VEXKE-702214 format. One record per residue (C-alpha): residue number from 0; residue in three letters; x, y, z. Coordinates in pm, whole numbers. Each point is the difference from the previous one (the first is absolute). Layout:
! residues N
   n res      X      Y      Z
 NUM ala      X      Y      Z
...
! end
This chain:
! residues 183
   n res      X      Y      Z
   0 unk  -2454    345    309
   1 unk    329     53    -90
   2 unk    129   -229    257
   3 unk   -155   -328   -183
   4 unk    182     48   -321
   5 unk    180   -313   -110
   6 unk    346    -14   -100
   7 unk    -86   -152   -316
   8 unk   -206    322    -46
   9 unk    309    239      2
  10 unk    324   -215    -81
  11 unk    177     52   -355
  12 unk    -12   -225   -254
  13 unk    223   -169   -159
  14 unk    293    -32    152
  15 unk    370     -8   -119
  16 unk    168   -310    115
  17 unk    402    -97    -59
  18 unk     95   -328     41
  19 unk    298   -121    246
  20 unk    263    -30   -314
  21 unk    -82    367   -139
  22 unk    297    213     19
  23 unk      5    307    270
  24 unk     78    216   -303
  25 unk   -337   -180   -214
  26 unk   -212     85    334
  27 unk     97    369     -7
  28 unk    -63     58   -303
  29 unk   -381   -161     20
  30 unk     -1    308    280
  31 unk    172    245   -190
  32 unk   -263    -83   -340
  33 unk   -330    -54    216
  34 unk     49    267    192
  35 unk    -93   -219    337
  36 unk    177     -8    305
  37 unk     18   -375     57
  38 unk      2   -373   -147
  39 unk   -161   -296    137
  40 unk    254   -272     20
  41 unk   -113   -375   -112
  42 unk    110   -349    -11
  43 unk      8   -228   -342
  44 unk   -344    -83    139
  45 unk   -158    355    -88
  46 unk    -26     15    403
  47 unk     72    309    189
  48 unk    282    -25    220
  49 unk    113    362     64
  50 unk     -7    371    -85
  51 unk    349    173   -192
  52 unk    -37    384     72
  53 unk    206    286   -151
  54 unk    141     37    329
  55 unk     85   -380      2
  56 unk    195     86   -327
  57 unk    168    281    141
  58 unk     97   -122    368
  59 unk    115   -371   -152
  60 unk    144     89   -323
  61 unk     99    339   -104
  62 unk    117    104    398
  63 unk    205   -297    -33
  64 unk    163     61   -349
  65 unk   -122   -344   -123
  66 unk    -25    -43   -308
  67 unk   -424     26   -117
  68 unk    100   -270   -309
  69 unk    116   -254    208
  70 unk   -218     -7    306
  71 unk   -337   -221    -17
  72 unk   -305    110    201
  73 unk     56   -311    227
  74 unk    302    149    140
  75 unk   -164    343    131
  76 unk   -383   -106     73
  77 unk   -117      3    303
  78 unk   -149   -364     99
  79 unk   -271    106    234
  80 unk   -300     83   -209
  81 unk   -296    258    161
  82 unk   -331    -54   -186
  83 unk   -357     30     73
  84 unk   -325   -163   -154
  85 unk   -196    191   -231
  86 unk   -317    -66    219
  87 unk    163    222    279
  88 unk   -104    328     92
  89 unk    189    290   -108
  90 unk     46     82    330
  91 unk    175   -331     83
  92 unk    219     72   -224
  93 unk    106    372     76
  94 unk     29   -182    387
  95 unk    219   -248   -163
  96 unk    183    230   -202
  97 unk     46    227    324
  98 unk     59   -262    276
  99 unk    290   -138   -276
 100 unk    125    370   -103
 101 unk    -37    -99   -363
 102 unk   -165    170   -298
 103 unk   -115   -283   -244
 104 unk   -170   -341     49
 105 unk    -44   -281   -266
 106 unk   -378    -82    -26
 107 unk     62   -428      3
 108 unk   -311   -231     12
 109 unk     97   -388    -16
 110 unk    348     64    -61
 111 unk    -87    247   -290
 112 unk     77    331    -42
 113 unk   -300    214    -60
 114 unk    102    342      5
 115 unk    200    269    222
 116 unk   -120    267    231
 117 unk    252    262    113
 118 unk    -55    294    269
 119 unk   -125    229   -269
 120 unk   -283   -219   -103
 121 unk   -109     15    367
 122 unk     16    378     36
 123 unk   -160     86   -316
 124 unk   -273   -216    107
 125 unk    -66    190    352
 126 unk    218    244    183
 127 unk   -131   -170    302
 128 unk    131   -331    -66
 129 unk    361    207    -11
 130 unk    -55    169    349
 131 unk   -123   -380    137
 132 unk    349    -83   -183
 133 unk    204    274    226
 134 unk   -202   -110    285
 135 unk    112   -410    -23
 136 unk    368    105    -81
 137 unk    -15    188    353
 138 unk   -170   -255    165
 139 unk    242    -79    323
 140 unk     -2     10    374
 141 unk    113    364     96
 142 unk    320    -90    135
 143 unk    121   -150   -315
 144 unk    -46    293   -217
 145 unk    276    178   -135
 146 unk    168    272    190
 147 unk     92    340   -180
 148 unk    258    -62   -212
 149 unk    -20   -352    -61
 150 unk   -145   -102   -363
 151 unk   -204   -246   -136
 152 unk   -127    -84   -326
 153 unk   -411     57    -98
 154 unk   -250    316    -69
 155 unk     62    340     23
 156 unk   -300    119    188
 157 unk     62    398   -162
 158 unk     38   -126   -361
 159 unk   -113   -318    -39
 160 unk    343   -137   -142
 161 unk    188   -316     79
 162 unk    338     -4    109
 163 unk    243     41    317
 164 unk   -239    212    315
 165 unk     68    141    320
 166 unk   -223     14    251
 167 unk    -40    431    112
 168 unk   -254    151    146
 169 unk   -232   -313     20
 170 unk      2    -90   -341
 171 unk    230   -202   -222
 172 unk    133    231   -263
 173 unk    283    -38   -323
 174 unk    299    201      3
 175 unk   -155    227   -266
 176 unk   -257     71    208
 177 unk    173     35    371
 178 unk     90    372    -77
 179 unk   -347     98   -132
 180 unk   -289    201    201
 181 unk   -248   -312    -23
 182 unk    168   -177    328
! end
């Protein structure tokens, strides 16, 4: 059964890493050259301590008009790393991603980086898991649901893209799908 699949069976390896002393410029070039969306930040002992994404570089360096060759990863990395065990199930990874509203989870065991699992990895295994991610991202008390014209970030129930959503006609829909006939 697809829910019994472990994270280790789906994760991508090897994972590209950068050290805290790497410049934002060098990190951006690794992302560009490797055609990937994130790098795992490691300390001098090669223990994973954070993630740097394209979005981080845009928001924390480019949008602030900072010099990317002078900004070090240690200055922009978030100090909190959310990760998962290789023994966890794919459904556990999907629930964690939905709960924390993230797209990538480093796979770590005993402080060692083994791989990374993404929303795309999960949805390629099973569309049913994707449906569960949508449901988990919506679990709240009825009174906590956003009203029309209030926004949240998550997975569009029409097209499946992640982004800014609005609650319309009982569905969470992205801005591209709001005017579609599907809602």
